[in-house]
C-alpha positions in Angstrom: -26.1 2.6 -23.0 -22.3 2.5 -22.9 -21.9 -0.8 -21.1 -18.7 -1.6 -23.1 -16.9 1.4 -21.7 -18.5 1.9 -18.3 -15.9 2.2 -15.6 -15.5 -1.1 -13.8 -13.3 -2.9 -11.3 -9.7 -1.8 -11.4 -8.0 -4.2 -8.9 -8.8 -7.9 -8.8 -8.8 -7.9 -5.0 -11.5 -5.2 -4.6 -15.3 -5.6 -4.5 -15.4 -2.2 -6.1 -12.9 0.7 -6.5 -12.0 1.8 -3.0 -10.1 5.1 -2.5 -7.1 5.3 -0.3 -8.0 7.9 2.3 -5.0 8.6 4.5 -1.9 7.0 6.0 1.5 8.0 7.3 2.7 8.8 3.8 -0.1 11.1 2.9 -3.6 11.3 1.4 -5.1 9.8 -1.7 -7.6 12.3 -3.0 -7.0 14.6 -6.0 -5.4 17.9 -4.9 -3.9 16.5 -1.7 -0.8 18.4 -0.5 2.5 16.6 -1.2 4.7 19.2 0.6 7.8 17.5 2.0 7.3 18.8 5.6 4.0 17.1 5.9 4.7 13.9 3.9 5.1 11.7 7.0 2.7 13.5 9.3 -0.4 11.4 10.4 -3.6 13.3 9.8 -1.6 16.3 8.5 -3.8 19.2 7.3 -1.4 19.8 4.5 0.3 23.1 3.6 2.1 24.6 0.6 3.9 22.4 -1.9 3.1 20.4 -4.9 -0.3 18.8 -5.2 -1.4 15.3 -5.9 -2.7 15.2 -9.4 -4.5 11.9 -9.3 -6.7 9.7 -7.1 -5.3 6.5 -5.4 -7.3 3.3 -5.7 -6.5 0.6 -3.2 -4.8 -2.5 -4.6 -2.6 -5.0 -2.6 0.9 -5.7 -3.9 1.0 -8.4 -6.5 -2.7 -8.4 -7.5 -3.9 -8.3 -11.1 -4.9 -4.9 -12.5 -7.9 -4.9 -14.8 -9.1 -2.7 -17.6 -12.0 -0.6 -16.3 -13.5 -0.3 -19.8 -12.4 -1.2 -23.3 -9.1 0.6 -23.8 -6.2 1.1 -26.2 -2.8 0.7 -24.6 -0.7 3.8 -25.5 2.5 2.6 -24.0 4.4 2.2 -20.7 5.7 5.0 -18.6 8.3 5.8 -15.9 6.9 7.2 -12.7 9.9 8.6 -10.8 13.1 7.8 -12.8 14.7 7.3 -9.4 16.9 4.2 -8.7 15.8 4.1 -5.1 12.2 3.6 -6.3 13.0 1.2 -9.1 10.7 -1.5 -7.7 7.6 0.6 -8.4 8.9 2.9 -11.2 6.5 1.7 -13.9 3.1 2.4 -15.2 0.9 2.4 -18.3 -1.0 5.0 -20.4 -4.4 4.1 -21.7 -7.2 5.7 -23.8 -10.9 4.8 -23.9 -12.7 3.1 -26.8 -16.3 3.5 -28.0 -18.7 6.4 -28.4 -18.9 9.4 -26.0 -22.3 9.4 -24.4 -23.7 9.7 -20.9 -26.6 8.0 -19.0 -27.8 7.2 -15.5 -26.8 3.9 -14.1 -28.6 2.1 -11.3 -26.8 -0.6 -9.5 -26.5 -2.2 -6.0 -23.7 -3.9 -4.2 -24.8 -5.7 -1.0 -21.7 -5.9 1.2 -21.7 -4.9 4.9 -18.1 -3.5 4.6 -18.8 -0.9 1.9 -21.1 2.0 1.0 -21.8 2.4 -2.7 -23.9 5.0 -4.5 -26.8 3.2 -6.2 -27.1 5.8 -9.0 -24.5 7.7 -10.9 -23.9 9.2 -14.3 -22.0 6.9 -16.5 -19.5 8.8 -18.6 -18.5 6.9 -21.7 -14.9 8.0 -22.2 -14.1 7.6 -25.9 -10.6 8.8 -26.4 -10.2 9.7 -22.7 -6.5 9.5 -21.9 -5.4 8.4 -18.4 -2.4 6.9 -16.7 -2.0 4.1 -14.1 1.1 4.3 -11.8 2.8 1.4 -10.0 1.6 -1.2 -12.5 3.7 -3.7 -14.4 2.0 -3.9 -17.8 1.7 -7.2 -19.5 1.9 -5.5 -22.9 2.6 -2.0 -24.1 0.4 -1.7 -27.2 -2.9 -3.0 -28.6 -6.4 -3.1 -27.3 -7.9 -4.7 -24.1 -11.5 -5.3 -23.3 -13.2 -4.4 -20.0 -12.3 -6.8 -17.2 -9.2 -8.2 -18.9 -5.8 -8.1 -17.1 -3.6 -5.3 -18.2 -0.9 -5.6 -15.5 0.2 -6.5 -12.0 0.4 -4.2 -8.9 4.0 -3.5 -8.1 5.4 -3.9 -4.5 4.7 -0.5 -2.9 5.6 -1.8 0.6 9.2 -2.3 -0.5 9.5 1.4 -1.2 6.9 3.0 1.2 6.6 0.6 4.2 3.2 1.0 5.9 1.5 2.8 3.0 -1.9 1.8 1.8 -0.8 0.0 -1.4 -2.7 1.6 -4.4 -2.9 2.3 -8.1 -2.5 6.0 -8.8 -5.0 7.0 -11.5 -4.1 10.3 -13.3 -5.6 11.9 -16.3 -3.2 12.8 -19.2 -4.5 16.3 -18.8 -3.4 16.8 -15.1 -5.9 19.6 -14.6 -8.7 17.1 -14.8 -9.8 15.3 -11.6 -10.1 11.6 -12.3 -12.6 11.3 -9.4 -15.2 12.6 -11.7 -14.8 9.5 -13.8 -14.9 7.2 -10.8 -18.4 8.0 -9.4 -18.8 4.5 -8.1 -16.0 4.7 -5.5 -16.5 2.6 -2.3 -15.8 3.6 1.2 -14.3 1.0 3.5 -16.2 1.0 6.8 -13.0 0.5 8.7 -11.7 3.8 7.4 -15.0 5.8 7.5 -13.9 7.8 10.6 -10.6 8.8 8.8 -12.6 9.9 5.8 -14.9 12.0 7.9 -12.1 13.7 9.8 -10.1 14.3 6.7 -13.2 15.8 4.9 -13.8 18.2 7.8 -10.1 19.3 7.8 -10.2 19.9 4.0 -13.4 21.9 3.8 -13.9 23.3 7.3 -10.3 23.8 8.6 
């Protein structure tokens, strides 16, 4: 078992890690289009342009951000280096602690508002490097244990009004999809129809 490094709760306000699906500013899945022409289009099918190299996990402005597993803090980071986005222009780089192993986890969350897979492969990410955007870190070095506060969610609404406030999770190796390391993502029932429509657009045109 790798309980010490199993991916856990990221935002203090979430029952479990809930992915941002879509809003007027764009979509939250890995590989989503970020072309400027489509950036403000509701339910846009995308187009050419740069791609989203992370996955967005819902977190309301001002909430505590928690370590998902035992981590080493590798330092703070600048997201945009843009004075117009200074309010959210911070983040943190982390790497995993422990031994690299894998095992099947069985769990159950009873909540009428969410669907959660009851079984998934737990990847124990020793040395796995990843970044969290839009987080004000409480420190920039040292180690943190799973569940401990590592920072505070910055005020996304002040820069992107109406967006689904979220933590952007990105691997240091941007070719890796962080969704693979978040197999226990929840789906908010209130957004299930958006998820289904977006899924159909992405995979069936």
